[in-house]
mmCIF file as Biopython writes it, N, C-alpha, C and O atoms, coordinates in Angstrom:
data_model
#
loop_
_atom_site.group_PDB
_atom_site.id
_atom_site.type_symbol
_atom_site.label_atom_id
_atom_site.label_alt_id
_atom_site.label_comp_id
_atom_site.label_asym_id
_atom_site.label_entity_id
_atom_site.label_seq_id
_atom_site.pdbx_PDB_ins_code
_atom_site.Cartn_x
_atom_site.Cartn_y
_atom_site.Cartn_z
_atom_site.occupancy
_atom_site.B_iso_or_equiv
_atom_site.auth_seq_id
_atom_site.auth_asym_id
_atom_site.pdbx_PDB_model_num
ATOM 1   N N  . MET A ? 1  ? 101.509 108.295 86.740  1.0 0.0 1  A 1 
ATOM 2   C CA . MET A ? 1  ? 102.533 108.999 87.491  1.0 0.0 1  A 1 
ATOM 3   C C  . MET A ? 1  ? 102.177 109.053 88.975  1.0 0.0 1  A 1 
ATOM 4   O O  . MET A ? 1  ? 103.016 108.742 89.820  1.0 0.0 1  A 1 
ATOM 5   N N  . SER A ? 2  ? 100.968 109.437 89.297  1.0 0.0 2  A 1 
ATOM 6   C CA . SER A ? 2  ? 100.634 109.574 90.707  1.0 0.0 2  A 1 
ATOM 7   C C  . SER A ? 2  ? 100.600 108.217 91.409  1.0 0.0 2  A 1 
ATOM 8   O O  . SER A ? 2  ? 100.942 108.122 92.587  1.0 0.0 2  A 1 
ATOM 9   N N  . GLN A ? 3  ? 100.193 107.175 90.701  1.0 0.0 3  A 1 
ATOM 10  C CA . GLN A ? 3  ? 100.189 105.838 91.308  1.0 0.0 3  A 1 
ATOM 11  C C  . GLN A ? 3  ? 101.609 105.376 91.604  1.0 0.0 3  A 1 
ATOM 12  O O  . GLN A ? 3  ? 101.863 104.739 92.626  1.0 0.0 3  A 1 
ATOM 13  N N  . GLU A ? 4  ? 102.530 105.701 90.708  1.0 0.0 4  A 1 
ATOM 14  C CA . GLU A ? 4  ? 103.932 105.353 90.943  1.0 0.0 4  A 1 
ATOM 15  C C  . GLU A ? 4  ? 104.479 106.114 92.145  1.0 0.0 4  A 1 
ATOM 16  O O  . GLU A ? 4  ? 105.210 105.562 92.968  1.0 0.0 4  A 1 
ATOM 17  N N  . ARG A ? 5  ? 104.117 107.374 92.229  1.0 0.0 5  A 1 
ATOM 18  C CA . ARG A ? 5  ? 104.588 108.201 93.343  1.0 0.0 5  A 1 
ATOM 19  C C  . ARG A ? 5  ? 103.997 107.716 94.665  1.0 0.0 5  A 1 
ATOM 20  O O  . ARG A ? 5  ? 104.683 107.709 95.688  1.0 0.0 5  A 1 
ATOM 21  N N  . ILE A ? 6  ? 102.730 107.312 94.646  1.0 0.0 6  A 1 
ATOM 22  C CA . ILE A ? 6  ? 102.082 106.789 95.856  1.0 0.0 6  A 1 
ATOM 23  C C  . ILE A ? 6  ? 102.808 105.554 96.351  1.0 0.0 6  A 1 
ATOM 24  O O  . ILE A ? 6  ? 103.091 105.437 97.543  1.0 0.0 6  A 1 
ATOM 25  N N  . SER A ? 7  ? 103.114 104.628 95.448  1.0 0.0 7  A 1 
ATOM 26  C CA . SER A ? 7  ? 103.810 103.409 95.871  1.0 0.0 7  A 1 
ATOM 27  C C  . SER A ? 7  ? 105.233 103.724 96.343  1.0 0.0 7  A 1 
ATOM 28  O O  . SER A ? 7  ? 105.736 103.095 97.273  1.0 0.0 7  A 1 
ATOM 29  N N  . GLU A ? 8  ? 105.874 104.699 95.697  1.0 0.0 8  A 1 
ATOM 30  C CA . GLU A ? 8  ? 107.206 105.111 96.117  1.0 0.0 8  A 1 
ATOM 31  C C  . GLU A ? 8  ? 107.157 105.728 97.523  1.0 0.0 8  A 1 
ATOM 32  O O  . GLU A ? 8  ? 108.009 105.438 98.364  1.0 0.0 8  A 1 
ATOM 33  N N  . LEU A ? 9  ? 106.158 106.574 97.768  1.0 0.0 9  A 1 
ATOM 34  C CA . LEU A ? 9  ? 106.017 107.202 99.077  1.0 0.0 9  A 1 
ATOM 35  C C  . LEU A ? 9  ? 105.742 106.173 100.162 1.0 0.0 9  A 1 
ATOM 36  O O  . LEU A ? 9  ? 106.275 106.280 101.267 1.0 0.0 9  A 1 
ATOM 37  N N  . LYS A ? 10 ? 104.921 105.183 99.863  1.0 0.0 10 A 1 
ATOM 38  C CA . LYS A ? 10 ? 104.631 104.138 100.849 1.0 0.0 10 A 1 
ATOM 39  C C  . LYS A ? 10 ? 105.893 103.370 101.209 1.0 0.0 10 A 1 
ATOM 40  O O  . LYS A ? 10 ? 106.107 103.032 102.373 1.0 0.0 10 A 1 
ATOM 41  N N  . GLY A ? 11 ? 106.723 103.097 100.221 1.0 0.0 11 A 1 
ATOM 42  C CA . GLY A ? 11 ? 107.998 102.420 100.486 1.0 0.0 11 A 1 
ATOM 43  C C  . GLY A ? 11 ? 108.930 103.270 101.332 1.0 0.0 11 A 1 
ATOM 44  O O  . GLY A ? 11 ? 109.573 102.770 102.256 1.0 0.0 11 A 1 
ATOM 45  N N  . LEU A ? 12 ? 109.001 104.559 101.014 1.0 0.0 12 A 1 
ATOM 46  C CA . LEU A ? 12 ? 109.852 105.465 101.786 1.0 0.0 12 A 1 
ATOM 47  C C  . LEU A ? 12 ? 109.357 105.592 103.227 1.0 0.0 12 A 1 
ATOM 48  O O  . LEU A ? 12 ? 110.153 105.601 104.166 1.0 0.0 12 A 1 
ATOM 49  N N  . LEU A ? 13 ? 108.041 105.689 103.391 1.0 0.0 13 A 1 
ATOM 50  C CA . LEU A ? 13 ? 107.479 105.788 104.735 1.0 0.0 13 A 1 
ATOM 51  C C  . LEU A ? 13 ? 107.764 104.528 105.545 1.0 0.0 13 A 1 
ATOM 52  O O  . LEU A ? 13 ? 108.071 104.606 106.734 1.0 0.0 13 A 1 
ATOM 53  N N  . PHE A ? 14 ? 107.664 103.380 104.905 1.0 0.0 14 A 1 
ATOM 54  C CA . PHE A ? 14 ? 107.953 102.123 105.594 1.0 0.0 14 A 1 
ATOM 55  C C  . PHE A ? 14 ? 109.408 102.094 106.056 1.0 0.0 14 A 1 
ATOM 56  O O  . PHE A ? 14 ? 109.696 101.722 107.194 1.0 0.0 14 A 1 
ATOM 57  N N  . ASN A ? 15 ? 110.316 102.484 105.173 1.0 0.0 15 A 1 
ATOM 58  C CA . ASN A ? 15 ? 111.738 102.483 105.528 1.0 0.0 15 A 1 
ATOM 59  C C  . ASN A ? 15 ? 112.040 103.471 106.651 1.0 0.0 15 A 1 
ATOM 60  O O  . ASN A ? 15 ? 112.816 103.171 107.559 1.0 0.0 15 A 1 
ATOM 61  N N  . LEU A ? 16 ? 111.424 104.646 106.585 1.0 0.0 16 A 1 
ATOM 62  C CA . LEU A ? 16 ? 111.630 105.630 107.649 1.0 0.0 16 A 1 
ATOM 63  C C  . LEU A ? 16 ? 111.111 105.114 108.984 1.0 0.0 16 A 1 
ATOM 64  O O  . LEU A ? 16 ? 111.747 105.296 110.023 1.0 0.0 16 A 1 
ATOM 65  N N  . GLU A ? 17 ? 109.956 104.472 108.945 1.0 0.0 17 A 1 
ATOM 66  C CA . GLU A ? 17 ? 109.386 103.931 110.176 1.0 0.0 17 A 1 
ATOM 67  C C  . GLU A ? 17 ? 110.308 102.877 110.784 1.0 0.0 17 A 1 
ATOM 68  O O  . GLU A ? 17 ? 110.470 102.811 112.002 1.0 0.0 17 A 1 
ATOM 69  N N  . GLN A ? 18 ? 110.907 102.060 109.934 1.0 0.0 18 A 1 
ATOM 70  C CA . GLN A ? 18 ? 111.831 101.037 110.422 1.0 0.0 18 A 1 
ATOM 71  C C  . GLN A ? 18 ? 113.075 101.662 111.052 1.0 0.0 18 A 1 
ATOM 72  O O  . GLN A ? 18 ? 113.617 101.129 112.020 1.0 0.0 18 A 1 
ATOM 73  N N  . ARG A ? 19 ? 113.524 102.787 110.506 1.0 0.0 19 A 1 
ATOM 74  C CA . ARG A ? 19 ? 114.695 103.466 111.067 1.0 0.0 19 A 1 
ATOM 75  C C  . ARG A ? 19 ? 114.350 104.220 112.348 1.0 0.0 19 A 1 
ATOM 76  O O  . ARG A ? 19 ? 115.201 104.359 113.227 1.0 0.0 19 A 1 
ATOM 77  N N  . MET A ? 20 ? 113.113 104.708 112.467 1.0 0.0 20 A 1 
ATOM 78  C CA . MET A ? 20 ? 112.712 105.481 113.632 1.0 0.0 20 A 1 
ATOM 79  C C  . MET A ? 20 ? 112.399 104.606 114.841 1.0 0.0 20 A 1 
ATOM 80  O O  . MET A ? 20 ? 112.611 105.027 115.978 1.0 0.0 20 A 1 
ATOM 81  N N  . ARG A ? 21 ? 111.905 103.413 114.614 1.0 0.0 21 A 1 
ATOM 82  C CA . ARG A ? 21 ? 111.439 102.561 115.708 1.0 0.0 21 A 1 
ATOM 83  C C  . ARG A ? 21 ? 112.499 102.324 116.790 1.0 0.0 21 A 1 
ATOM 84  O O  . ARG A ? 21 ? 112.191 102.514 117.967 1.0 0.0 21 A 1 
ATOM 85  N N  . PRO A ? 22 ? 113.737 101.917 116.452 1.0 0.0 22 A 1 
ATOM 86  C CA . PRO A ? 22 ? 114.721 101.705 117.529 1.0 0.0 22 A 1 
ATOM 87  C C  . PRO A ? 22 ? 115.105 103.005 118.247 1.0 0.0 22 A 1 
ATOM 88  O O  . PRO A ? 22 ? 115.377 103.003 119.448 1.0 0.0 22 A 1 
ATOM 89  N N  . LEU A ? 23 ? 115.125 104.120 117.491 1.0 0.0 23 A 1 
ATOM 90  C CA . LEU A ? 23 ? 115.462 105.394 118.122 1.0 0.0 23 A 1 
ATOM 91  C C  . LEU A ? 23 ? 114.368 105.823 119.090 1.0 0.0 23 A 1 
ATOM 92  O O  . LEU A ? 23 ? 114.659 106.352 120.163 1.0 0.0 23 A 1 
ATOM 93  N N  . GLU A ? 24 ? 113.115 105.598 118.717 1.0 0.0 24 A 1 
ATOM 94  C CA . GLU A ? 24 ? 112.006 105.930 119.611 1.0 0.0 24 A 1 
ATOM 95  C C  . GLU A ? 24 ? 112.036 105.049 120.863 1.0 0.0 24 A 1 
ATOM 96  O O  . GLU A ? 24 ? 111.723 105.509 121.961 1.0 0.0 24 A 1 
ATOM 97  N N  . TRP A ? 25 ? 112.411 103.792 120.689 1.0 0.0 25 A 1 
ATOM 98  C CA . TRP A ? 25 ? 112.508 102.886 121.833 1.0 0.0 25 A 1 
ATOM 99  C C  . TRP A ? 25 ? 113.566 103.395 122.809 1.0 0.0 25 A 1 
ATOM 100 O O  . TRP A ? 25 ? 113.339 103.448 124.018 1.0 0.0 25 A 1 
ATOM 101 N N  . ASP A ? 26 ? 114.730 103.769 122.266 1.0 0.0 26 A 1 
ATOM 102 C CA . ASP A ? 26 ? 115.794 104.307 123.107 1.0 0.0 26 A 1 
ATOM 103 C C  . ASP A ? 26 ? 115.345 105.591 123.802 1.0 0.0 26 A 1 
ATOM 104 O O  . ASP A ? 26 ? 115.621 105.799 124.984 1.0 0.0 26 A 1 
ATOM 105 N N  . SER A ? 27 ? 114.659 106.439 123.062 1.0 0.0 27 A 1 
ATOM 106 C CA . SER A ? 27 ? 114.203 107.711 123.617 1.0 0.0 27 A 1 
ATOM 107 C C  . SER A ? 27 ? 113.192 107.503 124.738 1.0 0.0 27 A 1 
ATOM 108 O O  . SER A ? 27 ? 113.224 108.208 125.747 1.0 0.0 27 A 1 
ATOM 109 N N  . SER A ? 28 ? 112.308 106.547 124.564 1.0 0.0 28 A 1 
ATOM 110 C CA . SER A ? 28 ? 111.282 106.314 125.588 1.0 0.0 28 A 1 
ATOM 111 C C  . SER A ? 28 ? 111.891 105.790 126.886 1.0 0.0 28 A 1 
ATOM 112 O O  . SER A ? 28 ? 111.297 105.935 127.954 1.0 0.0 28 A 1 
ATOM 113 N N  . ARG A ? 29 ? 113.064 105.188 126.796 1.0 0.0 29 A 1 
ATOM 114 C CA . ARG A ? 29 ? 113.736 104.679 127.979 1.0 0.0 29 A 1 
ATOM 115 C C  . ARG A ? 29 ? 114.888 105.568 128.423 1.0 0.0 29 A 1 
ATOM 116 O O  . ARG A ? 29 ? 115.704 105.179 129.258 1.0 0.0 29 A 1 
ATOM 117 N N  . HIS A ? 30 ? 114.941 106.780 127.846 1.0 0.0 30 A 1 
ATOM 118 C CA . HIS A ? 30 ? 115.962 107.774 128.196 1.0 0.0 30 A 1 
ATOM 119 C C  . HIS A ? 30 ? 117.371 107.219 128.019 1.0 0.0 30 A 1 
ATOM 120 O O  . HIS A ? 30 ? 118.262 107.494 128.822 1.0 0.0 30 A 1 
ATOM 121 N N  . GLN A ? 31 ? 117.563 106.439 126.963 1.0 0.0 31 A 1 
ATOM 122 C CA . GLN A ? 31 ? 118.873 105.855 126.667 1.0 0.0 31 A 1 
ATOM 123 C C  . GLN A ? 31 ? 119.384 106.347 125.317 1.0 0.0 31 A 1 
ATOM 124 O O  . GLN A ? 31 ? 120.106 105.625 124.631 1.0 0.0 31 A 1 
ATOM 125 N N  . ILE A ? 32 ? 119.022 107.553 124.932 1.0 0.0 32 A 1 
ATOM 126 C CA . ILE A ? 32 ? 119.382 108.061 123.615 1.0 0.0 32 A 1 
ATOM 127 C C  . ILE A ? 32 ? 120.387 109.203 123.783 1.0 0.0 32 A 1 
ATOM 128 O O  . ILE A ? 32 ? 120.242 110.051 124.664 1.0 0.0 32 A 1 
ATOM 129 N N  . ASN A ? 33 ? 121.402 109.208 122.925 1.0 0.0 33 A 1 
ATOM 130 C CA . ASN A ? 33 ? 122.376 110.293 123.008 1.0 0.0 33 A 1 
ATOM 131 C C  . ASN A ? 33 ? 121.916 111.468 122.136 1.0 0.0 33 A 1 
ATOM 132 O O  . ASN A ? 33 ? 120.939 111.363 121.395 1.0 0.0 33 A 1 
ATOM 133 N N  . ASP A ? 34 ? 122.634 112.576 122.241 1.0 0.0 34 A 1 
ATOM 134 C CA . ASP A ? 34 ? 122.208 113.806 121.562 1.0 0.0 34 A 1 
ATOM 135 C C  . ASP A ? 34 ? 122.189 113.660 120.045 1.0 0.0 34 A 1 
ATOM 136 O O  . ASP A ? 34 ? 121.273 114.159 119.392 1.0 0.0 34 A 1 
ATOM 137 N N  . PHE A ? 35 ? 123.180 112.987 119.478 1.0 0.0 35 A 1 
ATOM 138 C CA . PHE A ? 35 ? 123.222 112.810 118.027 1.0 0.0 35 A 1 
ATOM 139 C C  . PHE A ? 35 ? 122.003 112.032 117.540 1.0 0.0 35 A 1 
ATOM 140 O O  . PHE A ? 35 ? 121.358 112.427 116.569 1.0 0.0 35 A 1 
ATOM 141 N N  . LYS A ? 36 ? 121.692 110.940 118.205 1.0 0.0 36 A 1 
ATOM 142 C CA . LYS A ? 36 ? 120.548 110.128 117.799 1.0 0.0 36 A 1 
ATOM 143 C C  . LYS A ? 36 ? 119.225 110.863 118.026 1.0 0.0 36 A 1 
ATOM 144 O O  . LYS A ? 36 ? 118.260 110.655 117.291 1.0 0.0 36 A 1 
ATOM 145 N N  . LYS A ? 37 ? 119.187 111.717 119.038 1.0 0.0 37 A 1 
ATOM 146 C CA . LYS A ? 37 ? 117.989 112.503 119.297 1.0 0.0 37 A 1 
ATOM 147 C C  . LYS A ? 37 ? 117.736 113.472 118.137 1.0 0.0 37 A 1 
ATOM 148 O O  . LYS A ? 37 ? 116.597 113.643 117.702 1.0 0.0 37 A 1 
ATOM 149 N N  . ILE A ? 38 ? 118.796 114.098 117.646 1.0 0.0 38 A 1 
ATOM 150 C CA . ILE A ? 38 ? 118.690 115.006 116.495 1.0 0.0 38 A 1 
ATOM 151 C C  . ILE A ? 38 ? 118.289 114.224 115.261 1.0 0.0 38 A 1 
ATOM 152 O O  . ILE A ? 38 ? 117.439 114.668 114.489 1.0 0.0 38 A 1 
ATOM 153 N N  . GLN A ? 39 ? 118.895 113.064 115.069 1.0 0.0 39 A 1 
ATOM 154 C CA . GLN A ? 39 ? 118.575 112.210 113.934 1.0 0.0 39 A 1 
ATOM 155 C C  . GLN A ? 39 ? 117.103 111.794 113.963 1.0 0.0 39 A 1 
ATOM 156 O O  . GLN A ? 39 ? 116.442 111.785 112.925 1.0 0.0 39 A 1 
ATOM 157 N N  . LEU A ? 40 ? 116.594 111.453 115.133 1.0 0.0 40 A 1 
ATOM 158 C CA . LEU A ? 40 ? 115.199 111.068 115.275 1.0 0.0 40 A 1 
ATOM 159 C C  . LEU A ? 40 ? 114.287 112.237 114.915 1.0 0.0 40 A 1 
ATOM 160 O O  . LEU A ? 40 ? 113.269 112.037 114.252 1.0 0.0 40 A 1 
ATOM 161 N N  . GLY A ? 41 ? 114.626 113.429 115.331 1.0 0.0 41 A 1 
ATOM 162 C CA . GLY A ? 41 ? 113.837 114.613 114.988 1.0 0.0 41 A 1 
ATOM 163 C C  . GLY A ? 41 ? 113.770 114.838 113.490 1.0 0.0 41 A 1 
ATOM 164 O O  . GLY A ? 41 ? 112.710 115.157 112.951 1.0 0.0 41 A 1 
ATOM 165 N N  . LYS A ? 42 ? 114.899 114.672 112.816 1.0 0.0 42 A 1 
ATOM 166 C CA . LYS A ? 42 ? 114.933 114.837 111.356 1.0 0.0 42 A 1 
ATOM 167 C C  . LYS A ? 42 ? 114.100 113.762 110.669 1.0 0.0 42 A 1 
ATOM 168 O O  . LYS A ? 42 ? 113.378 114.048 109.715 1.0 0.0 42 A 1 
ATOM 169 N N  . LEU A ? 43 ? 114.199 112.530 111.151 1.0 0.0 43 A 1 
ATOM 170 C CA . LEU A ? 43 ? 113.426 111.440 110.554 1.0 0.0 43 A 1 
ATOM 171 C C  . LEU A ? 43 ? 111.927 111.666 110.741 1.0 0.0 43 A 1 
ATOM 172 O O  . LEU A ? 43 ? 111.139 111.404 109.832 1.0 0.0 43 A 1 
ATOM 173 N N  . LYS A ? 44 ? 111.535 112.150 111.914 1.0 0.0 44 A 1 
ATOM 174 C CA . LYS A ? 44 ? 110.117 112.425 112.169 1.0 0.0 44 A 1 
ATOM 175 C C  . LYS A ? 44 ? 109.606 113.534 111.259 1.0 0.0 44 A 1 
ATOM 176 O O  . LYS A ? 44 ? 108.485 113.468 110.756 1.0 0.0 44 A 1 
ATOM 177 N N  . GLU A ? 45 ? 110.434 114.553 111.049 1.0 0.0 45 A 1 
ATOM 178 C CA . GLU A ? 45 ? 110.051 115.663 110.176 1.0 0.0 45 A 1 
ATOM 179 C C  . GLU A ? 45 ? 109.882 115.178 108.732 1.0 0.0 45 A 1 
ATOM 180 O O  . GLU A ? 45 ? 108.913 115.533 108.061 1.0 0.0 45 A 1 
ATOM 181 N N  . GLU A ? 46 ? 110.824 114.373 108.266 1.0 0.0 46 A 1 
ATOM 182 C CA . GLU A ? 46 ? 110.745 113.824 106.911 1.0 0.0 46 A 1 
ATOM 183 C C  . GLU A ? 46 ? 109.532 112.905 106.772 1.0 0.0 46 A 1 
ATOM 184 O O  . GLU A ? 46 ? 108.847 112.930 105.749 1.0 0.0 46 A 1 
ATOM 185 N N  . PHE A ? 47 ? 109.268 112.098 107.794 1.0 0.0 47 A 1 
ATOM 186 C CA . PHE A ? 47 ? 108.121 111.196 107.793 1.0 0.0 47 A 1 
ATOM 187 C C  . PHE A ? 47 ? 106.823 111.998 107.677 1.0 0.0 47 A 1 
ATOM 188 O O  . PHE A ? 47 ? 105.934 111.644 106.903 1.0 0.0 47 A 1 
ATOM 189 N N  . SER A ? 48 ? 106.727 113.059 108.438 1.0 0.0 48 A 1 
ATOM 190 C CA . SER A ? 48 ? 105.535 113.897 108.417 1.0 0.0 48 A 1 
ATOM 191 C C  . SER A ? 48 ? 105.326 114.536 107.041 1.0 0.0 48 A 1 
ATOM 192 O O  . SER A ? 48 ? 104.208 114.569 106.527 1.0 0.0 48 A 1 
ATOM 193 N N  . THR A ? 49 ? 106.401 115.035 106.458 1.0 0.0 49 A 1 
ATOM 194 C CA . THR A ? 49 ? 106.322 115.659 105.136 1.0 0.0 49 A 1 
ATOM 195 C C  . THR A ? 49 ? 105.856 114.656 104.086 1.0 0.0 49 A 1 
ATOM 196 O O  . THR A ? 49 ? 104.972 114.957 103.285 1.0 0.0 49 A 1 
ATOM 197 N N  . LEU A ? 50 ? 106.446 113.476 104.091 1.0 0.0 50 A 1 
ATOM 198 C CA . LEU A ? 50 ? 106.064 112.452 103.118 1.0 0.0 50 A 1 
ATOM 199 C C  . LEU A ? 50 ? 104.641 111.964 103.344 1.0 0.0 50 A 1 
ATOM 200 O O  . LEU A ? 50 ? 103.922 111.672 102.388 1.0 0.0 50 A 1 
ATOM 201 N N  . GLN A ? 51 ? 104.238 111.876 104.591 1.0 0.0 51 A 1 
ATOM 202 C CA . GLN A ? 51 ? 102.886 111.431 104.903 1.0 0.0 51 A 1 
ATOM 203 C C  . GLN A ? 51 ? 101.860 112.452 104.397 1.0 0.0 51 A 1 
ATOM 204 O O  . GLN A ? 51 ? 100.814 112.072 103.870 1.0 0.0 51 A 1 
ATOM 205 N N  . ASN A ? 52 ? 102.157 113.735 104.554 1.0 0.0 52 A 1 
ATOM 206 C CA . ASN A ? 52 ? 101.264 114.772 104.042 1.0 0.0 52 A 1 
ATOM 207 C C  . ASN A ? 52 ? 101.168 114.716 102.526 1.0 0.0 52 A 1 
ATOM 208 O O  . ASN A ? 52 ? 100.079 114.857 101.968 1.0 0.0 52 A 1 
ATOM 209 N N  . GLU A ? 53 ? 102.293 114.512 101.855 1.0 0.0 53 A 1 
ATOM 210 C CA . GLU A ? 53 ? 102.296 114.410 100.396 1.0 0.0 53 A 1 
ATOM 211 C C  . GLU A ? 53 ? 101.472 113.207 99.942  1.0 0.0 53 A 1 
ATOM 212 O O  . GLU A ? 53 ? 100.724 113.288 98.967  1.0 0.0 53 A 1 
ATOM 213 N N  . LEU A ? 54 ? 101.615 112.101 100.653 1.0 0.0 54 A 1 
ATOM 214 C CA . LEU A ? 54 ? 100.843 110.898 100.316 1.0 0.0 54 A 1 
ATOM 215 C C  . LEU A ? 54 ? 99.344  111.147 100.473 1.0 0.0 54 A 1 
ATOM 216 O O  . LEU A ? 54 ? 98.555  110.740 99.620  1.0 0.0 54 A 1 
ATOM 217 N N  . GLN A ? 55 ? 98.955  111.802 101.541 1.0 0.0 55 A 1 
ATOM 218 C CA . GLN A ? 55 ? 97.542  112.092 101.755 1.0 0.0 55 A 1 
ATOM 219 C C  . GLN A ? 55 ? 96.987  112.988 100.656 1.0 0.0 55 A 1 
ATOM 220 O O  . GLN A ? 55 ? 95.854  112.797 100.213 1.0 0.0 55 A 1 
ATOM 221 N N  . GLN A ? 56 ? 97.768  113.957 100.216 1.0 0.0 56 A 1 
ATOM 222 C CA . GLN A ? 56 ? 97.325  114.843 99.142  1.0 0.0 56 A 1 
ATOM 223 C C  . GLN A ? 56 ? 97.153  114.091 97.842  1.0 0.0 56 A 1 
ATOM 224 O O  . GLN A ? 56 ? 96.194  114.327 97.106  1.0 0.0 56 A 1 
ATOM 225 N N  . LEU A ? 57 ? 98.087  113.175 97.547  1.0 0.0 57 A 1 
ATOM 226 C CA . LEU A ? 57 ? 97.973  112.403 96.311  1.0 0.0 57 A 1 
ATOM 227 C C  . LEU A ? 57 ? 96.782  111.440 96.355  1.0 0.0 57 A 1 
ATOM 228 O O  . LEU A ? 57 ? 96.114  111.229 95.343  1.0 0.0 57 A 1 
ATOM 229 N N  . GLU A ? 58 ? 96.521  110.865 97.511  1.0 0.0 58 A 1 
ATOM 230 C CA . GLU A ? 58 ? 95.407  109.919 97.623  1.0 0.0 58 A 1 
ATOM 231 C C  . GLU A ? 58 ? 94.059  110.616 97.550  1.0 0.0 58 A 1 
ATOM 232 O O  . GLU A ? 58 ? 93.073  109.985 97.169  1.0 0.0 58 A 1 
ATOM 233 N N  . GLN A ? 59 ? 93.979  111.891 97.900  1.0 0.0 59 A 1 
ATOM 234 C CA . GLN A ? 59 ? 92.740  112.629 97.835  1.0 0.0 59 A 1 
ATOM 235 C C  . GLN A ? 59 ? 92.376  113.004 96.402  1.0 0.0 59 A 1 
ATOM 236 O O  . GLN A ? 59 ? 91.203  113.223 96.101  1.0 0.0 59 A 1 
ATOM 237 N N  . GLN A ? 60 ? 93.342  113.078 95.537  1.0 0.0 60 A 1 
ATOM 238 C CA . GLN A ? 60 ? 93.083  113.470 94.150  1.0 0.0 60 A 1 
ATOM 239 C C  . GLN A ? 60 ? 92.468  112.366 93.348  1.0 0.0 60 A 1 
ATOM 240 O O  . GLN A ? 60 ? 92.192  112.544 92.162  1.0 0.0 60 A 1 
#
């Protein structure tokens, strides 16, 4: 079960990173609108949560 969850989390993290990359690029060049800025914040929060869960599973 935990191995399946680890691989699932890695896939989710990869997908989130792919979605965040263009938004971060826009943000770094001050070319991001308010909606995308909020979306980027939510994606970063979700990424952080999943990353913490992955670290906990890998420590066990």
